[in-house]
KEVOLUM-469434 format. One record per residue (C-alpha): residue number from 1; residue in one letter; x, y, z. Coordinates in Angstrom, 2 decimals, padded with zeros to 5 digits, always signed. Last residue first. Example, Ala and Ser with C-alpha at 12.3 -4.5 7.8 and 13.67 -1.06 7.14 Angstrom:
<sites>
{2 S {+013.67 -001.06 +007.14}}
{1 A {+012.30 -004.50 +007.80}}
</sites>
This chain:
<sites>
{224 A {-060.66 +056.40 +032.74}}
{223 V {-058.56 +053.89 +030.79}}
{222 A {-061.55 +052.76 +028.78}}
{221 E {-059.56 +051.13 +025.94}}
{220 R {-056.09 +052.54 +025.27}}
{219 D {-054.21 +049.66 +026.92}}
{218 S {-056.12 +047.28 +024.65}}
{217 A {-058.84 +045.02 +026.02}}
{216 I {-058.44 +041.29 +025.39}}
{215 D {-060.91 +040.06 +022.78}}
{214 P {-064.70 +040.20 +022.67}}
{213 L {-067.14 +042.46 +024.55}}
{212 L {-070.03 +041.81 +026.93}}
{211 P {-071.71 +045.17 +027.41}}
{210 V {-071.59 +047.03 +030.74}}
{209 F {-074.46 +046.03 +033.02}}
{208 R {-077.84 +047.45 +034.01}}
{207 V {-080.45 +045.04 +035.36}}
{206 P {-084.11 +044.00 +035.00}}
{205 C {-085.01 +040.92 +037.06}}
{204 I {-084.96 +037.11 +037.02}}
{203 D {-086.21 +035.99 +033.61}}
{202 S {-086.34 +032.26 +032.87}}
{201 V {-084.79 +029.98 +030.26}}
{200 S {-085.15 +026.20 +030.22}}
{199 W {-082.91 +024.06 +028.07}}
{198 T {-082.86 +020.81 +026.08}}
{197 D {-080.27 +020.25 +023.34}}
{196 D {-077.33 +018.55 +025.06}}
{195 S {-079.42 +017.73 +028.12}}
{194 F {-081.18 +019.52 +031.00}}
{193 R {-079.37 +022.85 +030.78}}
{192 E {-080.69 +025.66 +032.94}}
{191 Y {-080.43 +029.23 +031.71}}
{190 R {-081.22 +032.04 +034.15}}
{189 K {-081.70 +035.52 +032.76}}
{188 L {-080.97 +039.03 +034.02}}
{187 M {-082.84 +041.36 +031.68}}
{186 Q {-081.35 +044.36 +029.91}}
{185 N {-083.25 +047.19 +028.23}}
{184 G {-081.24 +050.36 +028.87}}
{183 P {-078.21 +049.02 +027.03}}
{182 E {-079.33 +046.21 +024.69}}
{181 G {-080.21 +042.81 +026.08}}
{180 V {-079.08 +039.83 +028.11}}
{179 P {-077.70 +039.62 +031.66}}
{178 I {-076.28 +036.18 +032.46}}
{177 V {-076.86 +033.37 +034.95}}
{176 M {-075.90 +029.89 +033.74}}
{175 I {-077.08 +026.69 +035.45}}
{174 G {-075.89 +023.10 +035.05}}
{173 G {-077.85 +019.86 +034.84}}
{172 P {-076.12 +019.03 +031.58}}
{171 K {-072.74 +020.72 +031.98}}
{170 L {-072.14 +024.25 +030.71}}
{169 Q {-069.14 +024.75 +028.40}}
{168 D {-071.21 +024.64 +025.19}}
{167 L {-073.42 +027.48 +026.42}}
{166 L {-070.28 +029.52 +026.96}}
{165 A {-068.94 +028.90 +023.46}}
{164 E {-072.38 +029.64 +022.01}}
{163 P {-072.24 +033.18 +023.36}}
{162 P {-075.30 +034.01 +025.48}}
{161 K {-078.20 +035.59 +023.58}}
{160 G {-079.00 +038.92 +021.94}}
{159 R {-076.83 +041.71 +023.32}}
{158 A {-074.85 +039.79 +025.93}}
{157 A {-074.53 +041.88 +029.09}}
{156 A {-071.53 +041.77 +031.39}}
{155 T {-071.11 +039.91 +034.70}}
{154 V {-071.47 +036.39 +033.33}}
{153 I {-071.97 +033.48 +035.73}}
{152 I {-071.47 +029.82 +034.78}}
{151 K {-072.31 +026.78 +036.90}}
{150 D {-071.36 +023.10 +036.86}}
{149 F {-068.60 +023.70 +034.34}}
{148 P {-067.57 +021.70 +031.27}}
{147 A {-064.80 +022.64 +030.87}}
{146 Q {-061.48 +022.50 +032.70}}
{145 E {-059.48 +021.01 +029.77}}
{144 M {-055.79 +020.38 +030.35}}
{143 G {-053.14 +020.24 +027.62}}
{142 N {-051.20 +023.05 +029.22}}
{141 M {-054.30 +025.23 +028.97}}
{140 K {-057.56 +024.59 +027.10}}
{139 P {-059.35 +027.90 +027.10}}
{138 W {-062.26 +028.84 +029.38}}
{137 G {-065.10 +030.37 +027.37}}
{136 Q {-064.73 +032.11 +024.01}}
{135 M {-066.79 +035.15 +025.09}}
{134 G {-064.38 +035.49 +028.00}}
{133 D {-061.56 +036.68 +025.75}}
{132 A {-058.52 +036.30 +027.99}}
{131 C {-056.71 +037.53 +031.10}}
{130 I {-056.65 +034.67 +033.61}}
{129 A {-057.87 +033.95 +037.13}}
{128 T {-057.88 +030.68 +039.11}}
{127 I {-059.75 +030.98 +042.39}}
{126 N {-059.65 +028.35 +045.16}}
{125 R {-056.82 +029.88 +047.22}}
{124 I {-058.44 +032.89 +048.87}}
{123 N {-055.86 +034.14 +051.39}}
{122 L {-057.61 +037.53 +051.67}}
{121 E {-054.45 +039.37 +050.63}}
{120 N {-053.86 +036.79 +047.91}}
{119 F {-057.34 +037.27 +046.49}}
{118 R {-056.84 +041.04 +046.66}}
{117 K {-053.56 +040.85 +044.73}}
{116 E {-055.28 +038.66 +042.13}}
{115 S {-057.96 +041.30 +041.69}}
{114 D {-055.39 +044.05 +041.08}}
{113 E {-053.76 +041.96 +038.36}}
{112 L {-057.12 +041.22 +036.76}}
{111 L {-058.10 +044.88 +036.71}}
{110 P {-054.78 +045.81 +035.04}}
{109 K {-055.26 +043.01 +032.44}}
{108 H {-058.69 +044.16 +031.25}}
{107 R {-060.29 +041.14 +029.49}}
{106 E {-061.11 +039.28 +032.72}}
{105 I {-061.74 +035.54 +033.05}}
{104 T {-062.60 +033.64 +036.23}}
{103 Y {-062.33 +029.99 +037.23}}
{102 V {-063.85 +029.33 +040.65}}
{101 R {-063.52 +026.10 +042.63}}
{100 R {-065.46 +024.39 +045.41}}
{99 A {-068.35 +026.85 +045.57}}
{98 V {-069.71 +028.96 +048.45}}
{97 R {-066.88 +031.18 +049.70}}
{96 A {-065.23 +031.20 +046.26}}
{95 L {-068.40 +032.61 +044.71}}
{94 I {-068.23 +035.68 +046.98}}
{93 A {-064.55 +036.20 +046.11}}
{92 A {-065.38 +035.87 +042.41}}
{91 Q {-068.08 +038.53 +042.75}}
{90 Y {-065.62 +040.91 +044.42}}
{89 G {-062.74 +040.41 +041.98}}
{88 C {-062.37 +044.03 +040.82}}
{87 G {-063.64 +043.12 +037.36}}
{86 T {-063.59 +039.34 +037.00}}
{85 G {-065.81 +039.36 +033.91}}
{84 I {-066.84 +035.85 +032.85}}
{83 E {-067.09 +033.55 +035.85}}
{82 L {-066.83 +029.77 +035.50}}
{81 V {-067.85 +027.71 +038.51}}
{80 K {-066.87 +024.22 +039.69}}
{79 D {-069.48 +023.10 +042.19}}
{78 M {-068.87 +020.69 +045.09}}
{77 D {-069.55 +023.19 +047.87}}
{76 N {-073.02 +023.96 +046.55}}
{75 L {-074.37 +026.73 +044.37}}
{74 E {-077.98 +027.40 +043.41}}
{73 L {-076.85 +029.70 +040.57}}
{72 A {-079.83 +032.01 +041.23}}
{71 Q {-078.44 +032.81 +044.68}}
{70 T {-075.19 +034.10 +043.17}}
{69 M {-077.01 +036.30 +040.66}}
{68 T {-079.34 +037.73 +043.30}}
{67 A {-076.53 +038.28 +045.82}}
{66 V {-074.34 +040.12 +043.31}}
{65 V {-077.36 +042.16 +042.16}}
{64 Y {-078.26 +043.07 +045.75}}
{63 P {-074.61 +043.87 +046.53}}
{62 Q {-074.46 +046.54 +043.80}}
{61 S {-072.11 +045.59 +041.01}}
{60 I {-068.49 +046.74 +041.06}}
{59 T {-068.12 +048.93 +038.00}}
{58 Q {-066.13 +049.14 +034.76}}
{57 G {-065.14 +052.03 +032.45}}
{56 R {-061.44 +051.38 +033.00}}
{55 G {-061.84 +052.27 +036.69}}
{54 I {-063.64 +050.72 +039.67}}
{53 P {-066.87 +052.71 +039.57}}
{52 L {-069.46 +051.89 +042.27}}
{51 A {-072.76 +050.01 +042.22}}
{50 I {-075.04 +050.64 +045.18}}
{49 D {-076.34 +048.74 +048.20}}
{48 E {-074.09 +050.57 +050.65}}
{47 W {-071.23 +048.67 +052.29}}
{46 A {-068.51 +050.23 +050.14}}
{45 Q {-069.84 +053.79 +050.40}}
{44 D {-067.13 +055.13 +052.75}}
{43 K {-064.60 +053.17 +050.68}}
{42 Q {-065.27 +055.13 +047.49}}
{41 D {-062.22 +057.45 +047.54}}
{40 E {-059.90 +054.50 +048.15}}
{39 P {-061.17 +052.57 +045.14}}
{38 V {-063.43 +049.55 +045.78}}
{37 F {-062.58 +045.88 +046.37}}
{36 L {-061.19 +046.06 +049.91}}
{35 D {-064.33 +047.90 +051.05}}
{34 R {-066.36 +044.84 +050.05}}
{33 P {-064.83 +042.85 +052.92}}
{32 V {-066.03 +039.28 +052.21}}
{31 R {-067.57 +037.84 +055.39}}
{30 E {-071.05 +039.42 +055.26}}
{29 I {-071.41 +038.74 +051.56}}
{28 A {-070.35 +035.13 +052.06}}
{27 S {-072.80 +034.66 +054.93}}
{26 L {-075.65 +036.05 +052.83}}
{25 V {-074.81 +033.66 +050.00}}
{24 D {-074.60 +030.66 +052.34}}
{23 T {-077.88 +031.70 +054.00}}
{22 D {-079.79 +031.72 +050.72}}
{21 S {-082.80 +033.96 +051.47}}
{20 I {-082.28 +037.09 +049.39}}
{19 G {-085.74 +038.62 +049.08}}
{18 M {-085.15 +042.37 +049.34}}
{17 K {-085.84 +042.27 +053.09}}
{16 R {-083.03 +039.73 +053.44}}
{15 L {-080.75 +041.99 +051.42}}
{14 H {-081.47 +044.91 +053.78}}
{13 M {-080.71 +042.80 +056.85}}
{12 I {-077.42 +041.73 +055.24}}
{11 L {-076.54 +045.35 +054.48}}
{10 R {-077.21 +046.43 +058.08}}
{9 I {-075.07 +043.56 +059.34}}
{8 A {-072.21 +044.64 +057.09}}
{7 K {-072.50 +048.28 +058.15}}
{6 T {-072.43 +047.23 +061.80}}
{5 A {-069.34 +045.10 +061.26}}
{4 T {-067.63 +047.95 +059.39}}
{3 S {-068.26 +050.27 +062.33}}
{2 L {-070.76 +053.11 +062.01}}
{1 M {-069.53 +056.69 +062.38}}
</sites>
């Protein structure tokens, strides 16, 4: 049986062959223990380049997709990042290794609570996580406004275009990475904002994500 270190190195070599070249991103993926973010019965597959179910109808994205999205953000250690869709917390933990601060929103409260436990276990202190409607962006809290953000990443697919609230929370000069499209026909897109009304949009690669949904999830929603 391969050791965790060997599995991690094998994954990093695979990602390099797939075109991931950002050394900060590769280092983060090597250092963040993906096996901590998957269910117990999936741990033997944690370091494989595959998506895995995490409950409530959600998945942890395959490492290649995590690396591709993170690389496309062009992060630096001064960036303040907004993530929509905390899930199990793996993507946020990767972001936290590269950016200065991560703000993440999850609509499934049980997933958020489990993610916060993992952040504490790993002693990650630069993530702020809340349960809210991510389509509305980061809310004003205690009279404080965190928006605008240097970078925004969305880990669920918008059907037509990114929500206006998220576009409004991106700084001029900022980058948003988000999957867009109907199920079975989704494209990962990169939006770069040059000014209030000037943008560039480029396609990155086809992907498969759960849909981006409004509101906080009810206890009855996708409990499987």
